[in-house]
C-alpha positions in Angstrom: 0.1 0.1 0.0 1.2 3.3 -0.8 1.6 6.0 1.7 -0.9 8.9 1.9 0.0 12.5 1.5 -2.0 15.0 3.0 -2.6 18.7 1.3 -1.6 21.5 3.7 -3.9 23.8 2.2 -7.4 21.7 1.5 -6.5 18.5 3.7 -7.5 15.9 0.6 -5.2 12.8 1.2 -3.9 11.3 -1.8 -1.0 8.4 -2.6 2.2 9.5 -2.7 2.9 8.7 -6.1 0.0 11.2 -7.3 1.2 14.0 -5.9 5.0 14.1 -6.0 7.0 14.5 -9.0 11.0 13.8 -9.2 13.3 16.8 -10.2 16.8 16.1 -11.9 18.4 18.0 -8.6 17.1 14.9 -6.7 14.6 17.2 -5.0 10.6 16.9 -5.6 7.6 18.7 -6.2 4.4 18.1 -4.3 1.2 19.0 -6.4 -2.4 18.5 -4.8 -4.9 17.2 -7.7 -7.7 18.9 -6.0 -6.9 22.7 -5.2 -3.5 22.8 -7.4 -1.7 23.7 -4.1 2.2 23.4 -5.3 5.5 23.0 -2.9 8.6 23.3 -5.3 12.0 22.2 -4.1 11.3 19.6 -1.1 14.8 18.3 -0.1 15.2 14.5 0.2 17.7 12.4 1.9 19.7 12.1 -1.4 19.4 15.8 -2.2 
């Protein structure tokens, strides 16, 4: 089962693979499919 991510704006819960996009610099972008709230350049443990 995939972990769920909760949007900080609208509180919608979605599977992690539906809302995170990998960037070439090993950071990720979060985009809510309901309210379109976006958080860019989220650092990962590798980035």
